[in-house]
C-alpha positions in Angstrom: 164.2 302.1 101.9 163.3 300.1 104.9 163.8 296.3 104.5 160.6 294.4 103.8 160.0 290.7 104.2 158.2 289.4 101.1 156.3 286.1 101.0 155.1 284.6 97.7 152.7 281.7 97.2 153.9 279.5 94.3 151.0 278.0 92.3 148.9 280.7 90.7 151.1 283.5 92.1 154.7 283.0 91.2 153.5 280.7 88.4 151.0 281.5 85.7 148.8 278.4 86.5 147.5 276.7 89.6 148.7 274.0 89.9 151.9 274.1 88.0 152.7 276.6 85.3 155.8 278.6 84.6 157.3 281.7 86.1 157.2 284.8 83.9 160.4 286.6 83.0 159.0 289.8 84.7 158.6 287.8 87.9 162.1 286.5 87.9 163.3 290.0 87.2 161.2 291.4 90.0 162.5 288.9 92.6 166.1 289.7 91.7 165.5 293.4 92.0 163.8 293.0 95.4 166.8 291.1 96.7 169.2 293.6 95.2 167.3 296.4 97.0 168.0 294.6 100.3 164.6 293.0 100.9 164.1 289.5 102.1 162.3 287.3 99.6 160.7 284.0 100.6 158.3 281.4 99.3 155.1 280.7 101.3 153.5 277.5 100.0 151.3 274.6 100.8 153.7 272.4 98.9 155.7 269.8 100.8 159.3 270.7 101.4 160.8 268.4 98.7 158.7 269.9 96.0 159.1 273.4 97.1 162.8 273.1 97.4 163.1 272.1 93.7 161.1 275.1 92.7 163.1 277.5 95.0 166.4 276.3 93.5 165.2 277.2 90.0 163.9 280.5 91.2 167.0 281.3 93.3 165.0 281.9 96.5 166.8 280.8 99.7 164.0 281.1 102.2 160.8 279.2 102.4 157.6 278.6 104.4 156.6 275.1 103.2 153.9 272.5 104.2 151.2 275.2 104.6 153.1 276.9 107.4 154.6 273.9 109.2 158.0 274.0 107.3 160.7 276.5 107.7 163.8 276.9 105.4 166.3 279.7 105.9 169.3 280.2 103.5 168.5 276.8 101.8 168.7 275.0 105.2 165.7 273.1 106.5 165.1 274.3 110.1 162.0 272.2 110.8 158.8 270.6 109.5 156.0 270.2 112.1 153.7 267.2 111.4 150.0 267.1 111.5 148.3 266.5 114.9 148.7 262.8 115.1 145.5 261.8 116.9 143.4 263.8 114.5 145.2 262.4 111.6 144.6 258.8 112.7 140.9 259.5 113.3 140.5 260.6 109.7 142.7 257.7 108.4 140.6 255.1 110.4 137.3 256.5 109.2 138.5 256.5 105.6 139.6 252.9 105.9 136.3 251.9 107.6 134.3 253.5 104.7 136.6 252.2 102.0 137.8 255.7 100.9 141.2 255.5 99.2 144.1 257.2 101.1 147.8 257.6 101.0 150.1 259.4 103.5 153.3 261.4 103.4 155.4 260.6 106.5 158.9 262.0 105.7 160.7 264.5 103.4 161.1 262.2 100.4 159.1 262.0 97.2 157.3 258.9 98.5 153.6 258.3 99.4 152.6 255.2 101.5 149.3 253.3 101.4 147.9 249.8 102.0 146.3 249.7 98.5 145.9 251.7 95.3 142.3 252.6 95.8 143.0 256.3 95.9 144.3 256.2 92.3 141.8 253.6 91.1 139.1 256.0 92.4 139.9 259.2 90.4 142.1 257.7 87.6 145.1 260.0 88.0 148.7 259.0 88.1 150.6 259.7 91.3 153.1 262.5 90.9 155.3 261.0 93.7 156.4 257.4 94.2 153.6 255.3 95.7 154.8 252.5 98.0 152.0 250.0 98.7 152.2 247.7 101.7 149.0 245.6 102.2 149.9 245.1 105.8 150.6 248.7 106.6 149.5 249.7 110.1 149.0 253.4 110.2 149.0 253.4 114.0 152.6 252.4 113.9 153.6 255.5 111.9 155.0 258.2 114.3 154.1 261.2 112.2 152.1 262.4 109.2 152.9 265.4 107.1 150.0 265.0 104.6 147.1 262.7 104.0 145.5 262.3 100.6 141.9 261.1 100.6 139.9 260.1 97.5 136.9 262.4 98.0 135.1 264.6 95.5 133.5 267.8 96.7 130.1 266.0 96.9 131.6 263.2 99.0 133.5 265.4 101.6 130.8 265.1 104.2 131.2 261.3 104.1 134.2 261.5 106.4 132.7 263.2 109.5 136.0 263.2 111.5 137.4 265.9 109.2 134.9 268.5 110.5 134.8 267.0 114.0 138.6 267.4 114.5 138.9 270.6 112.5 141.9 269.2 110.7 142.8 271.5 107.8 142.6 270.4 104.1 142.8 271.8 100.6 141.4 270.7 97.2 143.6 270.8 94.1 141.9 268.1 92.2 138.3 267.0 91.5 139.0 263.5 92.8 140.8 264.0 96.1 141.6 266.4 99.0 144.9 266.9 100.7 144.8 267.1 104.5 147.6 269.5 105.2 148.4 272.6 107.4 146.8 275.8 106.2 148.3 278.6 108.4 151.2 280.1 106.4 151.2 283.1 108.7 152.4 281.0 111.6 155.3 280.0 109.4 155.9 283.7 108.6 156.1 284.4 112.3 158.6 281.6 112.7 160.7 283.1 109.9 160.6 286.6 111.5 161.7 285.2 114.8 164.5 283.4 113.2 165.7 286.3 111.2 164.9 289.1 113.6 162.2 290.8 111.5 159.0 292.7 112.4 155.4 292.0 111.4 154.9 295.6 110.3 157.4 294.9 107.4 155.6 291.8 106.0 154.2 291.7 102.5 152.4 288.7 101.2 151.2 287.7 97.7 148.6 284.9 97.1 145.7 283.7 95.1 144.1 280.6 96.7 142.1 279.4 99.7 145.2 278.5 101.8 146.5 282.1 101.4 143.5 283.7 103.2 144.9 283.5 106.7 148.1 285.2 105.8 146.2 287.8 103.8 144.0 288.7 106.8 147.0 289.1 109.1 149.8 290.6 107.1 150.4 294.4 107.1 150.3 294.5 103.3 148.6 291.7 101.5 148.4 291.5 97.7 145.9 289.4 95.9 146.7 288.4 92.3 144.1 289.4 89.7 143.3 285.8 89.2 142.8 285.1 92.9 139.5 283.7 94.2 137.1 286.3 95.6 137.8 285.4 99.2 141.4 286.2 98.8 140.7 289.5 97.1 138.3 290.4 99.9 140.9 289.7 102.5 143.8 291.5 100.7 144.8 295.2 101.1 145.5 295.5 97.4 144.7 293.5 94.2 147.2 293.5 91.4 147.1 292.3 87.8 146.8 288.6 87.0 149.6 286.2 87.4 150.0 285.9 83.6 149.9 289.7 83.2 153.0 290.6 85.1 151.0 291.1 88.3 153.9 290.7 90.7 156.1 293.2 88.9 153.1 295.6 88.6 152.5 295.6 92.4 156.1 296.0 93.3 156.4 299.0 91.0 153.1 300.4 92.3 154.4 300.5 95.9 157.9 301.7 94.9 159.8 298.6 96.0 161.5 298.4 92.6 162.0 300.9 89.8 
């Protein structure tokens, strides 16, 4: 059987919930069989590298596309993480500060967020899941790079920050109370992986369920939407499998004959 390059989203695809959740035994079993059959198995996630790496270690997956396509990990080694476009990021940060919208930023590969206040968390009453470092005198213009920006905006408030649409900077929503400004082109990361490993696009298989999977769904030769995926993902996919909590990954891989 010809070697395939498999790319799996984490939350809602490899796990049975989005966000978080657990990996089913059938999924662990499938990933192991795929690798034993000579296929290349990788994660393709919007998660930041530090969070994705913890998950990959538990799942015994050596390769990753992280940070929404901007991070590349091969054989457990971080190759690169490209930051957000700095000028666009600063436009959004400046407007949020002018309009008193709480923000924090991720500027390195550690589990640390940075902000000049705690307004983001005062706004939507959720506890930070990373360490929040607050510096009242923080000058965002002195920060050389931004990997993510968290802004305290509900869906009804998104239009408040006009620079988001004006710059076209990508963002996702995983919570009612905030958005995460982050890369959203996992397929570019897939191309980087193929170039690094010497693979071909015709051998790519992607699995996903959420908004930030749509671009890779549309471009991959074989794209598989989980049964629990949003309708836009299902419409873009070439095949829809069972739900993430109904052995969907194992079902699809058996359907196509990639495993017995």
